[in-house]
C-alpha positions as CSV (number, residue, x, y, z in Angstrom):
1,X,123.0,115.5,112.6
2,X,124.6,112.3,111.4
3,X,121.7,110.3,112.8
4,X,119.2,112.5,111.0
5,X,121.0,112.0,107.7
6,X,121.2,108.3,108.1
7,X,117.5,108.0,109.1
8,X,116.7,110.3,106.1
9,X,118.5,108.0,103.7
10,X,116.9,104.9,105.2
11,X,113.5,106.5,105.0
12,X,114.0,107.6,101.3
13,X,115.2,104.0,100.4
14,X,112.1,102.4,102.1
15,X,109.9,105.1,100.6
16,X,111.2,104.3,97.1
17,X,109.9,100.8,97.5
18,X,106.6,102.1,98.7
19,X,106.6,104.5,95.7
20,X,107.2,101.7,93.2
21,X,104.4,99.7,94.6
22,X,102.2,102.8,94.6
23,X,103.2,103.4,91.0
24,X,101.7,100.1,90.1
25,X,98.4,101.1,91.8
26,X,98.4,104.3,89.7
27,X,99.3,102.7,86.4
28,X,96.4,100.2,86.6
29,X,94.0,102.8,87.9
30,X,94.8,105.3,85.1
31,X,94.4,102.6,82.4
32,X,91.2,100.9,83.7
33,X,89.9,102.8,86.7
34,X,90.5,99.6,88.7
35,X,92.2,99.7,92.1
36,X,94.4,96.6,92.2
37,X,94.6,95.6,95.9
38,X,96.8,92.6,94.9
39,X,99.6,95.0,93.9
40,X,101.6,94.3,97.1
41,X,101.2,90.6,96.6
42,X,102.5,90.9,93.0
43,X,105.6,92.4,94.5
44,X,105.8,89.5,97.0
45,X,105.5,86.9,94.2
46,X,108.1,88.7,92.2
47,X,110.5,88.6,95.1
48,X,110.0,84.8,95.4
49,X,110.6,84.4,91.7
50,X,113.9,86.3,92.1
51,X,114.8,84.2,95.2
52,X,114.2,81.0,93.2
53,X,116.3,82.2,90.3
54,X,119.1,83.7,92.4
55,X,119.1,81.8,95.7
56,X,117.9,78.3,94.6
57,X,119.0,78.0,91.0
58,X,122.2,80.0,91.5
59,X,121.8,82.4,88.6
60,X,123.7,85.6,88.4
61,X,121.9,88.4,90.3
62,X,121.2,90.5,87.2
63,X,120.0,87.5,85.2
64,X,117.8,86.4,88.1
65,X,116.5,90.0,88.4
66,X,115.7,90.1,84.7
67,X,114.1,86.7,84.8
68,X,111.8,87.6,87.7
69,X,110.7,90.8,86.0
70,X,109.9,89.0,82.7
71,X,108.1,86.2,84.5
72,X,106.0,88.6,86.5
73,X,105.2,90.8,83.5
74,X,103.8,87.6,81.8
75,X,101.9,86.8,85.0
76,X,100.5,90.4,85.2
77,X,99.0,90.0,81.7
78,X,97.6,86.6,82.6
79,X,96.0,88.0,85.8
80,X,94.4,90.8,83.9
81,X,93.0,88.4,81.3
82,X,91.7,85.8,83.7
83,X,90.7,87.8,86.7
84,X,89.9,91.4,85.7
85,X,88.8,91.5,82.1
86,X,85.8,89.2,82.4
87,X,84.2,91.5,85.1
88,X,85.1,94.9,83.6
89,X,81.9,96.9,83.5
90,X,80.5,95.3,86.6
91,X,80.3,97.5,89.8
92,X,83.7,98.6,91.1
93,X,83.1,96.7,94.4
94,X,83.1,93.4,92.4
95,X,86.4,94.2,90.8
96,X,88.0,95.3,94.1
97,X,86.9,92.1,95.7
98,X,88.3,90.1,92.8
99,X,91.7,91.8,93.3
100,X,91.6,91.2,97.1
101,X,90.8,87.6,96.3
102,X,93.7,87.4,93.9
103,X,96.0,88.6,96.7
104,X,94.7,85.9,99.1
105,X,95.2,83.3,96.4
106,X,98.8,84.4,95.8
107,X,99.7,84.4,99.5
108,X,98.2,80.9,99.8
109,X,100.1,79.5,96.8
110,X,103.4,81.1,97.9
111,X,102.9,79.5,101.3
112,X,102.3,76.1,99.8
113,X,105.3,76.3,97.4
114,X,107.9,78.1,99.3
115,X,106.6,77.8,102.8
116,X,106.2,80.5,105.5
117,X,109.8,81.0,106.4
118,X,111.7,84.3,105.8
119,X,114.1,84.4,102.9
120,X,116.8,86.9,101.9
121,X,118.3,87.5,98.5
122,X,122.1,88.1,98.4
123,X,122.8,91.0,96.1
124,X,126.0,92.9,95.0
125,X,124.9,95.6,97.4
126,X,124.2,93.5,100.5
127,X,127.6,94.3,101.9
128,X,129.6,97.4,102.1
129,X,129.1,101.0,103.1
130,X,129.9,104.5,101.7
131,X,131.9,106.6,104.2
132,X,131.7,110.4,104.0
133,X,133.7,111.6,106.9
134,X,131.8,110.3,110.0
135,X,128.7,109.6,107.9
136,X,128.2,105.9,107.0
137,X,125.6,105.0,104.4
138,X,124.9,101.4,103.4
139,X,125.2,100.4,99.8
140,X,121.9,98.5,99.8
141,X,119.9,101.6,100.7
142,X,121.8,103.8,98.2
143,X,121.2,101.1,95.5
144,X,117.4,101.3,96.1
145,X,117.4,105.0,95.6
146,X,119.6,104.9,92.5
147,X,117.5,102.1,90.9
148,X,114.3,103.9,91.6
149,X,115.5,107.1,89.9
150,X,116.7,105.1,86.9
151,X,113.4,103.2,86.7
152,X,111.3,106.3,87.0
153,X,113.4,108.0,84.2
154,X,112.9,104.9,81.9
155,X,109.2,104.9,82.6
156,X,109.0,108.7,81.8
157,X,110.8,108.2,78.5
158,X,108.6,105.2,77.7
159,X,105.3,107.0,78.3
160,X,106.4,110.3,76.7
161,X,108.7,109.2,73.9
162,X,107.3,106.0,72.4
163,X,104.2,105.2,70.3
164,X,103.0,102.5,72.8
165,X,103.5,104.9,75.7
166,X,101.4,107.5,73.9
167,X,98.7,104.9,73.2
168,X,98.7,104.1,76.9
169,X,98.3,107.7,77.9
170,X,95.5,108.1,75.4
171,X,93.7,105.1,76.7
172,X,94.0,106.3,80.3
173,X,92.4,109.7,79.3
174,X,89.5,108.3,77.3
175,X,89.3,104.6,76.6
176,X,86.4,104.8,74.2
177,X,87.9,107.6,72.1
178,X,91.2,105.7,72.0
179,X,89.3,102.6,70.7
180,X,87.6,104.7,67.9
181,X,91.1,106.0,67.0
182,X,92.3,102.5,66.3
183,X,94.2,101.9,69.5
184,X,94.0,98.2,70.6
185,X,92.7,99.1,74.1
186,X,92.5,95.5,75.4
187,X,96.1,94.9,74.4
188,X,97.2,98.2,75.9
189,X,95.5,97.4,79.2
190,X,97.2,94.0,79.3
191,X,100.6,95.7,78.8
192,X,99.8,98.1,81.6
193,X,99.2,95.2,83.9
194,X,102.4,93.7,82.7
195,X,104.4,96.9,83.5
196,X,102.6,97.2,86.8
197,X,103.7,93.7,87.8
198,X,107.2,94.2,86.5
199,X,107.6,97.4,88.5
200,X,106.3,95.7,91.6
201,X,108.8,92.9,91.1
202,X,111.6,95.4,90.8
203,X,110.5,96.8,94.2
204,X,110.5,93.4,95.7
205,X,114.0,92.6,94.5
206,X,115.3,96.0,95.6
207,X,113.7,95.5,99.0
208,X,115.5,92.1,99.5
209,X,118.8,93.5,100.9
210,X,116.9,95.6,103.4
211,X,114.4,93.1,104.8
212,X,113.3,89.5,104.5
213,X,110.8,88.1,101.9
214,X,107.9,86.2,103.3
215,X,104.4,85.3,102.2
216,X,102.8,88.3,104.0
217,X,105.3,91.0,103.1
218,X,103.1,92.1,100.1
219,X,100.1,92.7,102.3
220,X,102.1,94.7,104.8
221,X,103.8,96.9,102.2
222,X,100.7,97.2,100.1
223,X,98.9,98.7,103.1
224,X,101.7,101.4,103.2
225,X,101.9,101.9,99.4
226,X,98.2,102.5,98.9
227,X,98.2,105.6,101.3
228,X,101.3,106.7,99.4
229,X,99.4,106.7,96.1
230,X,96.5,108.5,97.8
231,X,98.8,111.1,99.3
232,X,100.5,111.9,96.0
233,X,97.2,112.0,94.1
234,X,95.8,108.7,92.9
235,X,96.0,109.7,89.2
236,X,99.5,111.0,89.3
237,X,102.5,108.9,88.4
238,X,105.1,111.3,89.9
239,X,102.8,111.8,92.9
240,X,102.9,108.0,93.6
241,X,106.7,108.1,94.0
242,X,106.7,111.3,96.0
243,X,104.0,110.0,98.2
244,X,106.0,106.8,98.8
245,X,109.1,108.7,99.7
246,X,107.2,110.9,102.1
247,X,105.6,107.9,103.8
248,X,109.0,106.2,104.1
249,X,110.7,109.3,105.6
250,X,108.0,110.0,108.1
251,X,108.0,106.4,109.2
252,X,111.7,106.3,109.6
253,X,111.9,109.6,111.5
254,X,109.0,108.6,113.7
255,X,110.6,105.3,114.6
256,X,113.8,107.0,115.6
257,X,112.7,110.2,117.3
258,X,109.2,109.4,118.7
259,X,108.1,106.8,121.3
260,X,107.5,103.2,120.4
261,X,104.3,102.7,118.5
262,X,104.4,106.0,116.6
263,X,106.3,104.5,113.6
264,X,103.3,102.8,112.1
265,X,100.8,105.5,113.0
266,X,102.6,108.7,112.0
267,X,102.3,108.2,108.2
268,X,98.6,107.8,108.4
269,X,98.2,110.8,110.6
270,X,100.1,112.9,108.1
271,X,97.9,111.4,105.3
272,X,94.7,112.4,107.1
273,X,96.0,115.9,107.6
274,X,97.0,116.3,104.0
275,X,93.7,114.9,102.7
276,X,91.8,117.3,105.0
277,X,93.6,120.2,103.6
278,X,93.9,118.9,100.0
279,X,91.5,116.1,99.4
280,X,92.8,115.4,95.8
281,X,96.3,114.7,97.1
282,X,99.5,116.7,96.7
283,X,99.6,116.4,92.9
284,X,96.0,115.5,92.2
285,X,95.1,118.8,90.4
286,X,98.4,120.1,88.9
287,X,99.7,116.8,87.5
288,X,96.6,115.1,86.3
289,X,96.5,116.6,82.8
290,X,100.2,116.3,82.3
291,X,100.7,112.6,83.2
């Protein structure tokens, strides 16, 4: 039973990271109907920014965290302006290839600047455990879960309780109608990309105590986060987080209880089964009008 609980917590922590990356997929898609396949690489770049601020420049963890988030928010706006906006209106395939190209570009630049070695960020949660009787839970995993809950709550308040959040929701529902109502749609889309990159950076920094950061980590995790977004329902913000947690838990349990090799396969099998039974995803119908 203790092993089950520990694997469950580990799976939820990893799933929260998947969920935050998937959240970036969904935010961009809802605002522009663009699937940003560079989302995982934005997370990777944010992790390297945090490593630079914290590990190389010696800044306080929280200052380095904030600096990385701000830097990546600016980069997200720049990427939207330079890469995506000039080809909006072209066939979706063109935009998808542009984001894939952006991902390759980011991995190459990171390899040239920081190298291809693995790096780890020391955080206040890297050491220490919470003991509940015989149950031992690592602080780093609990911190990921807690931070994801707080971040999702802040995003919920932002999208539902602020004027800018309301403008973003209006633009995602009908961009042309929002434009005619006086909403600066281009600026809203840029801010959505900024938020998406900032959320991805938070995922990268939260992941740092659990695993190493390297130039290909974004590609690997992006391939897990995209199915998480599809599983939850690609237009649903809560669905992205729930889908990520489900993928993480399934992966963790399969790695512990099933033979070697099932860990990376099991989440995709579950995804295929869910899509066969409910093609729109778990929250695709019920949440679409509410989010």
